[in-house]
Each structure stands twice: as C-alpha cells, then as structure tokens.
N, C-alpha and C positions, 0 to 999 in steps of 0.2 A: 578410536575417535568417535565422538557422538555429537550429533546436533539435536537440540530439544527446544520445544516452544514453551517459554515461561508463561506468557499470558498476553492478552490484548485488551484494549479498552477504547471506548468511543466518547466523543464530546461534540457538542454543537451549540452555537450561539450566534446572535447578530453582533458583530464586532469588527473593528478595524485590525484585529489580530487573529491569527489561527492559534489554537491552544488545545493541548491534550487535557486540560484541567488536571486535578490531582489524580494521576492515573492509578495509583495504588499497586504498581508493579515493582517488585524487587529487581533492580538492575545491578549486575555485578561487573567488575572489571573484565573487559574482553567480550561482553555481550554485544550482539548486533541489534541496532535500533534503526528501523525503517519508518519514515514518515510519508504518508500519501495525503495530499490536500486537494480539495475540489471547491472552487469558489464561484459564486455568481458574478457575472460581469466579465467582459472580455478584457484581455491585456493586463491582468493583474501581475504585479511583481510580488513574489513570496520571499520574505526574509528567511535566509538560511540560518538555522540555529548554530551557534558557535560550535565548531568542531565537526559539524555535519558536512557531507559531500552532496552537492546538488546533482541530481540525476537527470530530471527532465521537467520542463514546464511547457504546457500545451493547452489548447482550448478547442472545444467542439465547434465546427462550422455549421453550414446548412441553415443559417439564420438564427441559431441559438447563441447564447452568450454566457460562457463560463470559462474558468481557467483552473487548471489543476497542476499539482507539483508533487514530485517524489524526491525525498532526500534521506540519507542514512548516515549512521554513525557506528563505529566500533568503540564502545564505551571504554573510558580510561579512568579508573579510580571512582570517586564518589560522583554520582549523577543526581540531578535535581528530581523532586517529586512531580514536576510538571515541565513541559516544554512549550514555548510559544515564539511567535515572530509576527511582524507586521505584514499586512497586505495593503493594497493600494487605496482602499476605501472601506467604509463600514458596510458589511454584507452578512448574510447568513453563511456561517462557516461550519463545516463538519470535519472532525478530526478522528482518525483511527490510529492507534499505536499498538505495535506488537513487538515482542522481544524474543530473540533466539540466542541460545547458548551453545557454544562448541567446546568440547574438552581439549581440543588442540589449537584453538584460535582460528582466526579468519585470514584468508589470503590478503595480499596487498597488491592491488585493491581487492576488497571483498566482493564487489560486483563482478560477476563472471559472464553473464549472458543477458542480452536485452538492455534497455526495455524495447520490446517489440509491440508496435501499435496495431490495433485493429479498430476501425472506425465505422460506425453506422450513422450517417449524416443525412439520410433521406426518409427513414420511416421509423416509427416507434416499435419496440418489442419488449418482451420480458426475458429474453435469452441473450446473454452477453458473452460472446466467444472471445477467449484469449488465444491468439494464434500460437501454435506450438513453437517451442524453442529447444535448443540443444544444450543440455546442462552437463557439468563436470561430475565426476564421482564425488560423493560426500558433499552434497550441496542442498540448499533449500530453494525451491522455486515459489514465487509469489505471483498469484493472479490478482488483478485489480479490476475495478469497474467504476466508472464515473459517468453520471448522467446530468443533463441540464433540466432537472425537474426533481420532484421529491414525492412520487406517488406510491412507492412500495419498497418494502425491505427486501434485501437479498436473503433467500432462505434455503438455497440448495446449490451444490456444486458437484460436477462429475469428475471423471478421470482420476479417482482416488485422492483428490484434494480434499481438504477439510479445514477446520478452524475458522469458519466464516465469522468475520466481524463486519457488521452492517450498521449504518447510521443514516438517518434522514434529518436534515436541517435545511429544508428548502431544496437540497440536491442530494439524491441518494448516492452513497459512496460505499464500496465494499472491498474486502480483501479475503483471500483464502490462500492456503499454502500446501505444499507437499515436500517431504524430505526424501532425497534420493541417495541411497548408498552407492548404487551403480549408475553412472551417468548415461547419457544418450538422448534421443529425441523424446520430449515430454508428450507429444501429441497435443491436439487442441483441447482446451479446458473451458467449459461454459459455466458461468455463474448465472443463476436464474433468480428473478425477483417475483414477488407475489402479485404484482400488477404490471401491466404494460407500462413502460416508461417512455420518456421523450428520447431524443437522440442521445447517443452515448459513445464513449471511447473505452477501450481496455488497454492496459499495458502489462506485459508479461516479462518478468525478469527473474534472475537467480543470483544467489550468493554462495561462495564455496569456502570450505575449510582450508587452512594453510597447508595441511598434509592429508593423506588418505585416512580412511577409517570408516567406522560404521556410523549410523545416524539414528538419533532419537529426536524427539521433538522439543525444541525450546527456542523461541525467537522473540525479537522485539520489533514490532512493526507499527508504524503510525500512519494514519491516513487523515487528511484534512479536507474539508469541503465547505463551500460557501454557496448559499442559494438565495434566490430573490423571493 
C-alpha cells in the first residue's frame, strides 16, 4: 500500500467566492482532496463543495479579522477542473489545493487525527508552529498556516515535512505534508515565512489509508484564503 502526492496549486483573487481556479491536477477515482481556506473578515461562512466533508471553520482573535476553513473529499469518478464555493462577502481570497493518492483507498472517514489548533494572537512572528499529533500507520499528516496579513511567503518547514504550497492574496496561507509508513507522535512542525507576519493560527491534521501498507507521496490538498 502506498500514499503519494500528485500535486498542489494555489489561487487568489478578490471575490465573493473561494476558487482553486483551473488547477491543472489530474484527479483520479479514490484520490484525497483537501481544501484549506483563509478569508479576510470575521464570521465568514464558507460554502462546502458538493461531496466534501467540512472539517473546521475558525478565525484569529486578538483584534484581527479573518476566517479560515478546511474541507476534504475522497474523489469518486470524474472530478472538475476547478472547485469553488461562496463566502459571506467579496474579499481577497487565497486558495491552495493538493491531491494525495493511495493504492489501497482511504479509511472511512479518511480524517484520522486533528485538526489540532495552535494560535498566536498576541505578537507577530515568522515561525508558525503546528502542535504535534499522533498519526496512524500509513497516513499523511498536513501542517497548515493562516495569518491575518499578507507580508511574506512561507518558504521553509522542518520535521521532515515538505511539499510547501504558499500563497499571498492579502492573507498568507500555506500547507506542507509528511507521509508516515509507521504511525506515532509526529512532534511539533514549524512552517517559516520570509517576513514576520501578523497574528496567526495553525491546524495540524492527518488522513489514513483504509488498510496497512507502505507510503509514497501523492495527495490532493486545497487551501483557500481571503485578505483585506
């Protein structure tokens, strides 16, 4: 059994909808699709794409105003060349999409651990720590980063994570991942950006295969963000 990362893509615009744009990623039956969204303004409602499972919606406190969302899908049959959904008002929106493939399929539900929140709501920094989680054998862990500002791209990640996707459209949003053949504690994972950012949240989560097996890299992950 093997997990592999197919590809990732980013998109950003001022709009009343989040959108991956035409992502250019080949999505096959059974692939894992994860969407992470970050929007300027408090209290947004993110439309969940048909067939997706809503994971979390939250916003950064400390006087900042943004809202972010994570949702995922195990693809079935033909998938569209883009995904989109409404938000509560027209804002700067950043979207990141990633795709993972498993040779044995994904568990039901595919989400295994998290999301686990870490929040910095008092001071700016360029190091964004994802609190460690405990993952199953043959799983993929995804570290995320959402900020209420857009001053710098994420350009590094530690703890053997990789595959950084980073986008700035008023709000910096980023994802990285690591595939685990043997489960256990991941340890903390830090995504670093090239400039100090405003206040931020991270959410750490993992998805597992339906049965044991080895792991290679192929995933579908999508992140959305909105900035002012």
